[in-house]
Gaussian input, Z-matrix of N, CA and C with variables (Angstrom, degrees):
# hf/3-21g

backbone

0 1
 N
 C     1     B1
 C     2     B2     1     A1
 N     3     B3     2     A2     1     D1
 C     4     B4     3     A3     2     D2
 C     5     B5     4     A4     3     D3
 N     6     B6     5     A5     4     D4
 C     7     B7     6     A6     5     D5
 C     8     B8     7     A7     6     D6
 N     9     B9     8     A8     7     D7
 C    10    B10     9     A9     8     D8
 C    11    B11    10    A10     9     D9
 N    12    B12    11    A11    10    D10
 C    13    B13    12    A12    11    D11
 C    14    B14    13    A13    12    D12
 N    15    B15    14    A14    13    D13
 C    16    B16    15    A15    14    D14
 C    17    B17    16    A16    15    D15
 N    18    B18    17    A17    16    D16
 C    19    B19    18    A18    17    D17
 C    20    B20    19    A19    18    D18
 N    21    B21    20    A20    19    D19
 C    22    B22    21    A21    20    D20
 C    23    B23    22    A22    21    D21
 N    24    B24    23    A23    22    D22
 C    25    B25    24    A24    23    D23
 C    26    B26    25    A25    24    D24
 N    27    B27    26    A26    25    D25
 C    28    B28    27    A27    26    D26
 C    29    B29    28    A28    27    D27
 N    30    B30    29    A29    28    D28
 C    31    B31    30    A30    29    D29
 C    32    B32    31    A31    30    D30
 N    33    B33    32    A32    31    D31
 C    34    B34    33    A33    32    D32
 C    35    B35    34    A34    33    D33
 N    36    B36    35    A35    34    D34
 C    37    B37    36    A36    35    D35
 C    38    B38    37    A37    36    D36
 N    39    B39    38    A38    37    D37
 C    40    B40    39    A39    38    D38
 C    41    B41    40    A40    39    D39
 N    42    B42    41    A41    40    D40
 C    43    B43    42    A42    41    D41
 C    44    B44    43    A43    42    D42
 N    45    B45    44    A44    43    D43
 C    46    B46    45    A45    44    D44
 C    47    B47    46    A46    45    D45
 N    48    B48    47    A47    46    D46
 C    49    B49    48    A48    47    D47
 C    50    B50    49    A49    48    D48
 N    51    B51    50    A50    49    D49
 C    52    B52    51    A51    50    D50
 C    53    B53    52    A52    51    D51
 N    54    B54    53    A53    52    D52
 C    55    B55    54    A54    53    D53
 C    56    B56    55    A55    54    D54
 N    57    B57    56    A56    55    D55
 C    58    B58    57    A57    56    D56
 C    59    B59    58    A58    57    D57
 N    60    B60    59    A59    58    D58
 C    61    B61    60    A60    59    D59
 C    62    B62    61    A61    60    D60
 N    63    B63    62    A62    61    D61
 C    64    B64    63    A63    62    D62
 C    65    B65    64    A64    63    D63
 N    66    B66    65    A65    64    D64
 C    67    B67    66    A66    65    D65
 C    68    B68    67    A67    66    D66
 N    69    B69    68    A68    67    D67
 C    70    B70    69    A69    68    D68
 C    71    B71    70    A70    69    D69
 N    72    B72    71    A71    70    D70
 C    73    B73    72    A72    71    D71
 C    74    B74    73    A73    72    D72
 N    75    B75    74    A74    73    D73
 C    76    B76    75    A75    74    D74
 C    77    B77    76    A76    75    D75
 N    78    B78    77    A77    76    D76
 C    79    B79    78    A78    77    D77
 C    80    B80    79    A79    78    D78
 N    81    B81    80    A80    79    D79
 C    82    B82    81    A81    80    D80
 C    83    B83    82    A82    81    D81
 N    84    B84    83    A83    82    D82
 C    85    B85    84    A84    83    D83
 C    86    B86    85    A85    84    D84
 N    87    B87    86    A86    85    D85
 C    88    B88    87    A87    86    D86
 C    89    B89    88    A88    87    D87
 N    90    B90    89    A89    88    D88
 C    91    B91    90    A90    89    D89
 C    92    B92    91    A91    90    D90
 N    93    B93    92    A92    91    D91
 C    94    B94    93    A93    92    D92
 C    95    B95    94    A94    93    D93
 N    96    B96    95    A95    94    D94
 C    97    B97    96    A96    95    D95
 C    98    B98    97    A97    96    D96
 N    99    B99    98    A98    97    D97
 C   100   B100    99    A99    98    D98
 C   101   B101   100   A100    99    D99
 N   102   B102   101   A101   100   D100
 C   103   B103   102   A102   101   D101
 C   104   B104   103   A103   102   D102
 N   105   B105   104   A104   103   D103
 C   106   B106   105   A105   104   D104
 C   107   B107   106   A106   105   D105
 N   108   B108   107   A107   106   D106
 C   109   B109   108   A108   107   D107
 C   110   B110   109   A109   108   D108
 N   111   B111   110   A110   109   D109
 C   112   B112   111   A111   110   D110
 C   113   B113   112   A112   111   D111
 N   114   B114   113   A113   112   D112
 C   115   B115   114   A114   113   D113
 C   116   B116   115   A115   114   D114
 N   117   B117   116   A116   115   D115
 C   118   B118   117   A117   116   D116
 C   119   B119   118   A118   117   D117
 N   120   B120   119   A119   118   D118
 C   121   B121   120   A120   119   D119
 C   122   B122   121   A121   120   D120
 N   123   B123   122   A122   121   D121
 C   124   B124   123   A123   122   D122
 C   125   B125   124   A124   123   D123
 N   126   B126   125   A125   124   D124
 C   127   B127   126   A126   125   D125
 C   128   B128   127   A127   126   D126
 N   129   B129   128   A128   127   D127
 C   130   B130   129   A129   128   D128
 C   131   B131   130   A130   129   D129
 N   132   B132   131   A131   130   D130
 C   133   B133   132   A132   131   D131
 C   134   B134   133   A133   132   D132
 N   135   B135   134   A134   133   D133
 C   136   B136   135   A135   134   D134
 C   137   B137   136   A136   135   D135
 N   138   B138   137   A137   136   D136
 C   139   B139   138   A138   137   D137
 C   140   B140   139   A139   138   D138
 N   141   B141   140   A140   139   D139
 C   142   B142   141   A141   140   D140
 C   143   B143   142   A142   141   D141
 N   144   B144   143   A143   142   D142
 C   145   B145   144   A144   143   D143
 C   146   B146   145   A145   144   D144
 N   147   B147   146   A146   145   D145
 C   148   B148   147   A147   146   D146
 C   149   B149   148   A148   147   D147
 N   150   B150   149   A149   148   D148
 C   151   B151   150   A150   149   D149
 C   152   B152   151   A151   150   D150
 N   153   B153   152   A152   151   D151
 C   154   B154   153   A153   152   D152
 C   155   B155   154   A154   153   D153
 N   156   B156   155   A155   154   D154
 C   157   B157   156   A156   155   D155
 C   158   B158   157   A157   156   D156
 N   159   B159   158   A158   157   D157
 C   160   B160   159   A159   158   D158
 C   161   B161   160   A160   159   D159
 N   162   B162   161   A161   160   D160
 C   163   B163   162   A162   161   D161
 C   164   B164   163   A163   162   D162
 N   165   B165   164   A164   163   D163
 C   166   B166   165   A165   164   D164
 C   167   B167   166   A166   165   D165
 N   168   B168   167   A167   166   D166
 C   169   B169   168   A168   167   D167
 C   170   B170   169   A169   168   D168
 N   171   B171   170   A170   169   D169
 C   172   B172   171   A171   170   D170
 C   173   B173   172   A172   171   D171
 N   174   B174   173   A173   172   D172
 C   175   B175   174   A174   173   D173
 C   176   B176   175   A175   174   D174
 N   177   B177   176   A176   175   D175
 C   178   B178   177   A177   176   D176
 C   179   B179   178   A178   177   D177
 N   180   B180   179   A179   178   D178
 C   181   B181   180   A180   179   D179
 C   182   B182   181   A181   180   D180
 N   183   B183   182   A182   181   D181
 C   184   B184   183   A183   182   D182
 C   185   B185   184   A184   183   D183
 N   186   B186   185   A185   184   D184
 C   187   B187   186   A186   185   D185
 C   188   B188   187   A187   186   D186
 N   189   B189   188   A188   187   D187
 C   190   B190   189   A189   188   D188
 C   191   B191   190   A190   189   D189
 N   192   B192   191   A191   190   D190
 C   193   B193   192   A192   191   D191
 C   194   B194   193   A193   192   D192
 N   195   B195   194   A194   193   D193
 C   196   B196   195   A195   194   D194
 C   197   B197   196   A196   195   D195
 N   198   B198   197   A197   196   D196
 C   199   B199   198   A198   197   D197
 C   200   B200   199   A199   198   D198
 N   201   B201   200   A200   199   D199
 C   202   B202   201   A201   200   D200
 C   203   B203   202   A202   201   D201
 N   204   B204   203   A203   202   D202
 C   205   B205   204   A204   203   D203
 C   206   B206   205   A205   204   D204
 N   207   B207   206   A206   205   D205
 C   208   B208   207   A207   206   D206
 C   209   B209   208   A208   207   D207
 N   210   B210   209   A209   208   D208
 C   211   B211   210   A210   209   D209
 C   212   B212   211   A211   210   D210
 N   213   B213   212   A212   211   D211
 C   214   B214   213   A213   212   D212
 C   215   B215   214   A214   213   D213
 N   216   B216   215   A215   214   D214
 C   217   B217   216   A216   215   D215
 C   218   B218   217   A217   216   D216
 N   219   B219   218   A218   217   D217
 C   220   B220   219   A219   218   D218
 C   221   B221   220   A220   219   D219
 N   222   B222   221   A221   220   D220
 C   223   B223   222   A222   221   D221
 C   224   B224   223   A223   222   D222
 N   225   B225   224   A224   223   D223
 C   226   B226   225   A225   224   D224
 C   227   B227   226   A226   225   D225
 N   228   B228   227   A227   226   D226
 C   229   B229   228   A228   227   D227
 C   230   B230   229   A229   228   D228
 N   231   B231   230   A230   229   D229
 C   232   B232   231   A231   230   D230
 C   233   B233   232   A232   231   D231
 N   234   B234   233   A233   232   D232
 C   235   B235   234   A234   233   D233
 C   236   B236   235   A235   234   D234
 N   237   B237   236   A236   235   D235
 C   238   B238   237   A237   236   D236
 C   239   B239   238   A238   237   D237
 N   240   B240   239   A239   238   D238
 C   241   B241   240   A240   239   D239
 C   242   B242   241   A241   240   D240
 N   243   B243   242   A242   241   D241
 C   244   B244   243   A243   242   D242
 C   245   B245   244   A244   243   D243
 N   246   B246   245   A245   244   D244
 C   247   B247   246   A246   245   D245
 C   248   B248   247   A247   246   D246
 N   249   B249   248   A248   247   D247
 C   250   B250   249   A249   248   D248
 C   251   B251   250   A250   249   D249
 N   252   B252   251   A251   250   D250
 C   253   B253   252   A252   251   D251
 C   254   B254   253   A253   252   D252
 N   255   B255   254   A254   253   D253
 C   256   B256   255   A255   254   D254
 C   257   B257   256   A256   255   D255
 N   258   B258   257   A257   256   D256
 C   259   B259   258   A258   257   D257
 C   260   B260   259   A259   258   D258
 N   261   B261   260   A260   259   D259
 C   262   B262   261   A261   260   D260
 C   263   B263   262   A262   261   D261
 N   264   B264   263   A263   262   D262
 C   265   B265   264   A264   263   D263
 C   266   B266   265   A265   264   D264
 N   267   B267   266   A266   265   D265
 C   268   B268   267   A267   266   D266
 C   269   B269   268   A268   267   D267
 N   270   B270   269   A269   268   D268
 C   271   B271   270   A270   269   D269
 C   272   B272   271   A271   270   D270
 N   273   B273   272   A272   271   D271
 C   274   B274   273   A273   272   D272
 C   275   B275   274   A274   273   D273
 N   276   B276   275   A275   274   D274
 C   277   B277   276   A276   275   D275
 C   278   B278   277   A277   276   D276
 N   279   B279   278   A278   277   D277
 C   280   B280   279   A279   278   D278
 C   281   B281   280   A280   279   D279
 N   282   B282   281   A281   280   D280
 C   283   B283   282   A282   281   D281
 C   284   B284   283   A283   282   D282
 N   285   B285   284   A284   283   D283
 C   286   B286   285   A285   284   D284
 C   287   B287   286   A286   285   D285
 N   288   B288   287   A287   286   D286
 C   289   B289   288   A288   287   D287
 C   290   B290   289   A289   288   D288
 N   291   B291   290   A290   289   D289
 C   292   B292   291   A291   290   D290
 C   293   B293   292   A292   291   D291
 N   294   B294   293   A293   292   D292
 C   295   B295   294   A294   293   D293
 C   296   B296   295   A295   294   D294
 N   297   B297   296   A296   295   D295
 C   298   B298   297   A297   296   D296
 C   299   B299   298   A298   297   D297
 N   300   B300   299   A299   298   D298
 C   301   B301   300   A300   299   D299
 C   302   B302   301   A301   300   D300
 N   303   B303   302   A302   301   D301
 C   304   B304   303   A303   302   D302
 C   305   B305   304   A304   303   D303
 N   306   B306   305   A305   304   D304
 C   307   B307   306   A306   305   D305
 C   308   B308   307   A307   306   D306
 N   309   B309   308   A308   307   D307
 C   310   B310   309   A309   308   D308
 C   311   B311   310   A310   309   D309
 N   312   B312   311   A311   310   D310
 C   313   B313   312   A312   311   D311
 C   314   B314   313   A313   312   D312
 N   315   B315   314   A314   313   D313
 C   316   B316   315   A315   314   D314
 C   317   B317   316   A316   315   D315
 N   318   B318   317   A317   316   D316
 C   319   B319   318   A318   317   D317
 C   320   B320   319   A319   318   D318

   B1=1.4404
   B2=1.5417
   B3=1.3133
   B4=1.4617
   B5=1.5251
   B6=1.3199
   B7=1.4721
   B8=1.5231
   B9=1.3298
   B10=1.4526
   B11=1.5210
   B12=1.3213
   B13=1.4632
   B14=1.5257
   B15=1.3201
   B16=1.4643
   B17=1.5193
   B18=1.3145
   B19=1.4649
   B20=1.5262
   B21=1.3313
   B22=1.4656
   B23=1.5239
   B24=1.3275
   B25=1.4634
   B26=1.5307
   B27=1.3071
   B28=1.4597
   B29=1.5336
   B30=1.3209
   B31=1.4606
   B32=1.5250
   B33=1.3168
   B34=1.4596
   B35=1.5200
   B36=1.3345
   B37=1.4593
   B38=1.5218
   B39=1.3236
   B40=1.4651
   B41=1.5253
   B42=1.3223
   B43=1.4617
   B44=1.5295
   B45=1.3168
   B46=1.4643
   B47=1.5262
   B48=1.3413
   B49=1.4697
   B50=1.5273
   B51=1.3391
   B52=1.4690
   B53=1.5240
   B54=1.3388
   B55=1.4661
   B56=1.5269
   B57=1.3297
   B58=1.4709
   B59=1.5220
   B60=1.3340
   B61=1.4704
   B62=1.5238
   B63=1.3327
   B64=1.4639
   B65=1.5244
   B66=1.3169
   B67=1.4710
   B68=1.5268
   B69=1.3349
   B70=1.4689
   B71=1.5232
   B72=1.3321
   B73=1.4655
   B74=1.5283
   B75=1.3186
   B76=1.4713
   B77=1.5220
   B78=1.3365
   B79=1.4726
   B80=1.5255
   B81=1.3304
   B82=1.4731
   B83=1.5228
   B84=1.3267
   B85=1.4664
   B86=1.5248
   B87=1.3406
   B88=1.4687
   B89=1.5225
   B90=1.3257
   B91=1.4674
   B92=1.5268
   B93=1.3183
   B94=1.4618
   B95=1.5283
   B96=1.3092
   B97=1.4624
   B98=1.5271
   B99=1.3117
   B100=1.4582
   B101=1.5268
   B102=1.3170
   B103=1.4620
   B104=1.5253
   B105=1.3158
   B106=1.4659
   B107=1.5294
   B108=1.3354
   B109=1.4618
   B110=1.5203
   B111=1.3072
   B112=1.4701
   B113=1.5221
   B114=1.3107
   B115=1.4686
   B116=1.5290
   B117=1.3298
   B118=1.4628
   B119=1.5279
   B120=1.3198
   B121=1.4683
   B122=1.5247
   B123=1.3094
   B124=1.4610
   B125=1.5347
   B126=1.3208
   B127=1.4674
   B128=1.5270
   B129=1.3294
   B130=1.4604
   B131=1.5259
   B132=1.3109
   B133=1.4623
   B134=1.5272
   B135=1.3142
   B136=1.4593
   B137=1.5286
   B138=1.3257
   B139=1.4695
   B140=1.5293
   B141=1.3136
   B142=1.4790
   B143=1.5262
   B144=1.3395
   B145=1.4714
   B146=1.5262
   B147=1.3262
   B148=1.4599
   B149=1.5252
   B150=1.3002
   B151=1.4637
   B152=1.5241
   B153=1.3167
   B154=1.4642
   B155=1.5244
   B156=1.3196
   B157=1.4675
   B158=1.5207
   B159=1.3029
   B160=1.4627
   B161=1.5283
   B162=1.3277
   B163=1.4557
   B164=1.5240
   B165=1.3262
   B166=1.4706
   B167=1.5333
   B168=1.3152
   B169=1.4633
   B170=1.5225
   B171=1.3099
   B172=1.4763
   B173=1.5347
   B174=1.3315
   B175=1.4603
   B176=1.5253
   B177=1.3123
   B178=1.4603
   B179=1.5240
   B180=1.2981
   B181=1.4602
   B182=1.5312
   B183=1.3145
   B184=1.4661
   B185=1.5247
   B186=1.3183
   B187=1.4678
   B188=1.5235
   B189=1.3363
   B190=1.4712
   B191=1.5223
   B192=1.3347
   B193=1.4699
   B194=1.5278
   B195=1.3243
   B196=1.4570
   B197=1.5157
   B198=1.3287
   B199=1.4692
   B200=1.5241
   B201=1.3256
   B202=1.4693
   B203=1.5230
   B204=1.3353
   B205=1.4640
   B206=1.5230
   B207=1.3317
   B208=1.4655
   B209=1.5231
   B210=1.3223
   B211=1.4641
   B212=1.5277
   B213=1.3141
   B214=1.4735
   B215=1.5283
   B216=1.3277
   B217=1.4722
   B218=1.5220
   B219=1.3417
   B220=1.4662
   B221=1.5258
   B222=1.3149
   B223=1.4578
   B224=1.5238
   B225=1.3326
   B226=1.4672
   B227=1.5298
   B228=1.3187
   B229=1.4607
   B230=1.5305
   B231=1.3353
   B232=1.4622
   B233=1.5191
   B234=1.2829
   B235=1.4623
   B236=1.5305
   B237=1.3200
   B238=1.4476
   B239=1.5152
   B240=1.3524
   B241=1.4618
   B242=1.5216
   B243=1.2975
   B244=1.4542
   B245=1.5272
   B246=1.3180
   B247=1.4564
   B248=1.5246
   B249=1.3148
   B250=1.4693
   B251=1.5246
   B252=1.3298
   B253=1.4551
   B254=1.5281
   B255=1.3387
   B256=1.4667
   B257=1.5281
   B258=1.3148
   B259=1.4659
   B260=1.5387
   B261=1.3083
   B262=1.4699
   B263=1.5245
   B264=1.3300
   B265=1.4645
   B266=1.5319
   B267=1.3167
   B268=1.4606
   B269=1.5274
   B270=1.3176
   B271=1.4652
   B272=1.5242
   B273=1.3467
   B274=1.4720
   B275=1.5298
   B276=1.3177
   B277=1.4677
   B278=1.5190
   B279=1.3317
   B280=1.4625
   B281=1.5235
   B282=1.3060
   B283=1.4668
   B284=1.5273
   B285=1.3305
   B286=1.4621
   B287=1.5261
   B288=1.3255
   B289=1.4685
   B290=1.5308
   B291=1.3185
   B292=1.4543
   B293=1.5147
   B294=1.3312
   B295=1.4604
   B296=1.5219
   B297=1.3140
   B298=1.4605
   B299=1.5182
   B300=1.2982
   B301=1.4540
   B302=1.5287
   B303=1.3446
   B304=1.4724
   B305=1.5210
   B306=1.2936
   B307=1.4522
   B308=1.5131
   B309=1.3067
   B310=1.4603
   B311=1.5177
   B312=1.3275
   B313=1.4591
   B314=1.5324
   B315=1.2975
   B316=1.4776
   B317=1.5240
   B318=1.3204
   B319=1.4736
   B320=1.5021
   A1=110.88
   A2=116.83
   A3=120.52
   A4=111.39
   A5=114.85
   A6=119.43
   A7=111.19
   A8=117.34
   A9=121.05
   A10=111.35
   A11=118.01
   A12=119.93
   A13=112.13
   A14=118.63
   A15=119.86
   A16=111.54
   A17=118.25
   A18=122.11
   A19=113.10
   A20=117.12
   A21=119.83
   A22=112.19
   A23=117.42
   A24=120.39
   A25=110.95
   A26=117.68
   A27=121.75
   A28=113.17
   A29=117.27
   A30=120.96
   A31=112.90
   A32=118.22
   A33=121.45
   A34=111.12
   A35=115.27
   A36=121.26
   A37=112.84
   A38=118.03
   A39=120.32
   A40=110.35
   A41=116.83
   A42=120.31
   A43=112.79
   A44=117.34
   A45=120.67
   A46=111.18
   A47=116.29
   A48=120.34
   A49=110.69
   A50=115.67
   A51=120.08
   A52=110.73
   A53=116.82
   A54=121.14
   A55=110.68
   A56=116.43
   A57=120.35
   A58=111.90
   A59=116.04
   A60=119.42
   A61=110.81
   A62=116.48
   A63=120.44
   A64=111.37
   A65=117.43
   A66=120.32
   A67=110.85
   A68=116.86
   A69=120.30
   A70=112.02
   A71=115.64
   A72=119.92
   A73=110.46
   A74=116.50
   A75=120.39
   A76=110.34
   A77=117.39
   A78=120.46
   A79=110.90
   A80=116.63
   A81=120.24
   A82=111.40
   A83=116.73
   A84=121.03
   A85=110.73
   A86=116.88
   A87=120.20
   A88=111.30
   A89=117.16
   A90=120.08
   A91=112.60
   A92=116.90
   A93=121.27
   A94=111.21
   A95=115.72
   A96=121.25
   A97=111.41
   A98=117.18
   A99=121.67
   A100=109.13
   A101=116.06
   A102=121.95
   A103=112.17
   A104=117.70
   A105=121.57
   A106=110.85
   A107=116.84
   A108=119.51
   A109=111.61
   A110=116.65
   A111=119.21
   A112=110.92
   A113=116.63
   A114=120.97
   A115=110.31
   A116=116.50
   A117=120.64
   A118=110.16
   A119=116.91
   A120=120.77
   A121=110.78
   A122=116.59
   A123=120.05
   A124=111.04
   A125=116.78
   A126=119.11
   A127=111.17
   A128=118.35
   A129=121.51
   A130=111.73
   A131=117.20
   A132=122.31
   A133=111.87
   A134=117.24
   A135=121.39
   A136=113.54
   A137=117.76
   A138=120.38
   A139=113.19
   A140=118.25
   A141=117.73
   A142=112.60
   A143=117.73
   A144=120.03
   A145=112.12
   A146=117.05
   A147=119.22
   A148=111.60
   A149=116.36
   A150=120.57
   A151=109.92
   A152=116.34
   A153=121.53
   A154=111.61
   A155=118.18
   A156=121.23
   A157=112.49
   A158=117.67
   A159=120.91
   A160=110.09
   A161=118.49
   A162=120.64
   A163=111.96
   A164=118.16
   A165=120.95
   A166=111.59
   A167=118.16
   A168=121.58
   A169=115.50
   A170=117.90
   A171=122.93
   A172=111.54
   A173=115.59
   A174=121.69
   A175=108.41
   A176=117.11
   A177=120.26
   A178=109.39
   A179=115.61
   A180=120.72
   A181=111.23
   A182=117.17
   A183=121.19
   A184=112.70
   A185=117.66
   A186=119.97
   A187=110.49
   A188=116.51
   A189=118.17
   A190=111.34
   A191=117.74
   A192=120.37
   A193=110.21
   A194=117.35
   A195=120.46
   A196=112.09
   A197=116.16
   A198=119.76
   A199=110.22
   A200=116.50
   A201=119.62
   A202=111.54
   A203=117.11
   A204=119.80
   A205=111.22
   A206=117.75
   A207=119.66
   A208=111.19
   A209=117.73
   A210=121.56
   A211=111.21
   A212=116.93
   A213=120.14
   A214=112.80
   A215=117.05
   A216=118.93
   A217=111.92
   A218=119.70
   A219=117.77
   A220=112.24
   A221=116.83
   A222=119.66
   A223=110.60
   A224=116.69
   A225=119.74
   A226=110.69
   A227=116.22
   A228=120.22
   A229=111.56
   A230=117.10
   A231=121.60
   A232=112.32
   A233=118.14
   A234=120.79
   A235=109.39
   A236=116.81
   A237=120.29
   A238=114.66
   A239=117.84
   A240=118.71
   A241=109.57
   A242=115.61
   A243=120.21
   A244=108.82
   A245=115.94
   A246=120.41
   A247=112.37
   A248=117.25
   A249=119.97
   A250=112.05
   A251=117.40
   A252=121.49
   A253=112.67
   A254=117.85
   A255=121.39
   A256=110.76
   A257=116.70
   A258=119.79
   A259=110.68
   A260=117.08
   A261=120.98
   A262=110.06
   A263=116.35
   A264=120.68
   A265=110.02
   A266=117.87
   A267=121.49
   A268=110.47
   A269=117.35
   A270=120.41
   A271=111.66
   A272=116.23
   A273=119.49
   A274=111.03
   A275=117.29
   A276=121.15
   A277=109.87
   A278=117.23
   A279=120.40
   A280=111.43
   A281=116.11
   A282=119.81
   A283=110.68
   A284=117.07
   A285=121.07
   A286=111.49
   A287=117.21
   A288=121.07
   A289=112.33
   A290=117.11
   A291=120.70
   A292=113.93
   A293=117.04
   A294=120.14
   A295=112.44
   A296=116.68
   A297=121.09
   A298=108.95
   A299=116.31
   A300=121.94
   A301=107.31
   A302=117.25
   A303=118.80
   A304=113.20
   A305=119.86
   A306=121.90
   A307=112.67
   A308=116.63
   A309=121.27
   A310=111.92
   A311=117.35
   A312=121.28
   A313=113.64
   A314=117.62
   A315=119.23
   A316=108.43
   A317=114.86
   A318=121.15
   A319=109.79
   D1=-37.60
   D2=177.53
   D3=-62.70
   D4=-37.95
   D5=-178.21
   D6=-60.80
   D7=-48.67
   D8=-178.41
   D9=-71.73
   D10=-35.32
   D11=-176.63
   D12=-72.70
   D13=-21.30
   D14=179.43
   D15=-60.90
   D16=-39.45
   D17=-175.56
   D18=-63.57
   D19=-17.33
   D20=178.66
   D21=-65.42
   D22=-20.71
   D23=179.40
   D24=-59.71
   D25=-27.32
   D26=-179.19
   D27=-81.68
   D28=-7.14
   D29=-179.96
   D30=-85.69
   D31=-15.92
   D32=-176.63
   D33=-76.47
   D34=141.34
   D35=-176.59
   D36=-82.43
   D37=-36.92
   D38=-176.84
   D39=-104.85
   D40=148.82
   D41=178.12
   D42=-61.32
   D43=-32.52
   D44=-179.53
   D45=-65.21
   D46=-44.29
   D47=178.22
   D48=-63.70
   D49=-44.31
   D50=179.81
   D51=-63.41
   D52=-40.16
   D53=178.79
   D54=-62.34
   D55=-44.82
   D56=178.88
   D57=-61.38
   D58=-44.57
   D59=179.41
   D60=-64.48
   D61=-42.98
   D62=-178.96
   D63=-63.30
   D64=-41.25
   D65=178.16
   D66=-61.53
   D67=-40.82
   D68=176.30
   D69=-64.21
   D70=-40.53
   D71=179.65
   D72=-65.04
   D73=-41.13
   D74=179.42
   D75=-62.65
   D76=-42.09
   D77=177.95
   D78=-62.35
   D79=-42.49
   D80=176.96
   D81=-62.75
   D82=-39.67
   D83=-179.36
   D84=-67.85
   D85=-37.93
   D86=177.42
   D87=-64.11
   D88=-34.19
   D89=-179.20
   D90=-86.84
   D91=0.87
   D92=-179.88
   D93=-71.52
   D94=154.62
   D95=176.46
   D96=-83.53
   D97=-10.37
   D98=-178.39
   D99=-88.94
   D100=119.35
   D101=-176.44
   D102=-61.49
   D103=-35.91
   D104=-179.08
   D105=-59.79
   D106=-41.52
   D107=179.06
   D108=-66.76
   D109=-34.14
   D110=176.79
   D111=-64.94
   D112=-40.48
   D113=178.60
   D114=-64.51
   D115=-43.62
   D116=178.79
   D117=-64.01
   D118=-43.75
   D119=179.69
   D120=-61.19
   D121=-38.28
   D122=178.68
   D123=-64.65
   D124=-39.69
   D125=179.24
   D126=-70.79
   D127=-31.72
   D128=178.42
   D129=-76.03
   D130=-26.17
   D131=-174.25
   D132=-58.60
   D133=-40.71
   D134=-176.97
   D135=-82.78
   D136=-21.02
   D137=-171.99
   D138=-134.09
   D139=51.19
   D140=-179.44
   D141=-69.32
   D142=-21.63
   D143=-176.97
   D144=-62.57
   D145=-29.23
   D146=-179.58
   D147=-68.34
   D148=-32.83
   D149=178.63
   D150=-80.35
   D151=-41.05
   D152=-177.87
   D153=-69.88
   D154=-24.87
   D155=179.63
   D156=-57.06
   D157=-26.12
   D158=179.03
   D159=-57.58
   D160=-37.79
   D161=-178.00
   D162=-72.83
   D163=-13.86
   D164=178.10
   D165=-82.28
   D166=-50.84
   D167=-171.80
   D168=-119.69
   D169=-18.92
   D170=-178.32
   D171=58.38
   D172=41.80
   D173=179.50
   D174=-117.47
   D175=134.83
   D176=175.76
   D177=-124.04
   D178=166.78
   D179=179.32
   D180=-97.52
   D181=19.78
   D182=-174.80
   D183=-60.78
   D184=-40.25
   D185=-177.74
   D186=-66.32
   D187=-47.00
   D188=-179.69
   D189=-66.86
   D190=-35.22
   D191=176.63
   D192=-64.76
   D193=-38.96
   D194=177.68
   D195=-63.92
   D196=-41.70
   D197=177.95
   D198=-64.47
   D199=-43.27
   D200=178.13
   D201=-59.23
   D202=-40.65
   D203=178.58
   D204=-67.21
   D205=-34.86
   D206=176.88
   D207=-66.59
   D208=-32.60
   D209=179.03
   D210=-73.87
   D211=-30.21
   D212=-176.80
   D213=-63.27
   D214=-35.89
   D215=-177.52
   D216=-63.31
   D217=-54.05
   D218=177.64
   D219=-64.00
   D220=-28.08
   D221=178.04
   D222=-64.67
   D223=-41.64
   D224=177.31
   D225=-66.62
   D226=-36.01
   D227=-179.83
   D228=-74.99
   D229=-19.58
   D230=-175.10
   D231=-88.41
   D232=15.40
   D233=-179.29
   D234=-54.65
   D235=124.16
   D236=178.12
   D237=102.22
   D238=-3.92
   D239=175.26
   D240=-63.42
   D241=144.85
   D242=176.22
   D243=-88.08
   D244=164.98
   D245=-178.58
   D246=-58.29
   D247=-32.97
   D248=-178.34
   D249=-71.64
   D250=-11.02
   D251=-179.39
   D252=-91.93
   D253=18.80
   D254=-178.26
   D255=-63.12
   D256=-40.49
   D257=179.94
   D258=-64.90
   D259=-39.97
   D260=176.75
   D261=-63.40
   D262=-42.73
   D263=178.76
   D264=-62.60
   D265=-39.69
   D266=177.51
   D267=-61.44
   D268=-41.85
   D269=176.91
   D270=-63.69
   D271=-38.69
   D272=177.78
   D273=-63.50
   D274=-39.28
   D275=177.33
   D276=-63.20
   D277=-46.52
   D278=179.46
   D279=-60.79
   D280=-41.49
   D281=179.39
   D282=-65.75
   D283=-43.51
   D284=-179.10
   D285=-65.02
   D286=-34.45
   D287=-179.54
   D288=-83.00
   D289=-1.19
   D290=177.61
   D291=84.90
   D292=14.99
   D293=-179.76
   D294=-85.50
   D295=-15.26
   D296=177.12
   D297=-118.75
   D298=137.48
   D299=176.32
   D300=-101.28
   D301=109.84
   D302=-176.18
   D303=-58.45
   D304=-33.11
   D305=-178.74
   D306=-71.42
   D307=-23.95
   D308=-177.77
   D309=-70.38
   D310=-27.02
   D311=-174.61
   D312=-98.93
   D313=-10.05
   D314=-179.10
   D315=-89.80
   D316=148.95
   D317=-179.18
   D318=-96.29

């Protein structure tokens, strides 16, 4: 029940309402019998502003995190590239992210 109720913090319009709900959720998590929730509540206790900030601007870093994850795959595959191959690696990233159409460049 704690798991599903946590997501309600993102439904509040004002930071004050979200802060109040989050503080209540943290207290409930601390009194829980599940050790994992206590650990999570402890980590939220010091930094509630990061969660409450969502109600201020409604901006997340999901897009940039997704791009970073797309870059990681060719980076792992590029083990052994030399420094002079940076331009080639950049092309591989563009191709992997769908920015290059391989058929467009072949004759």
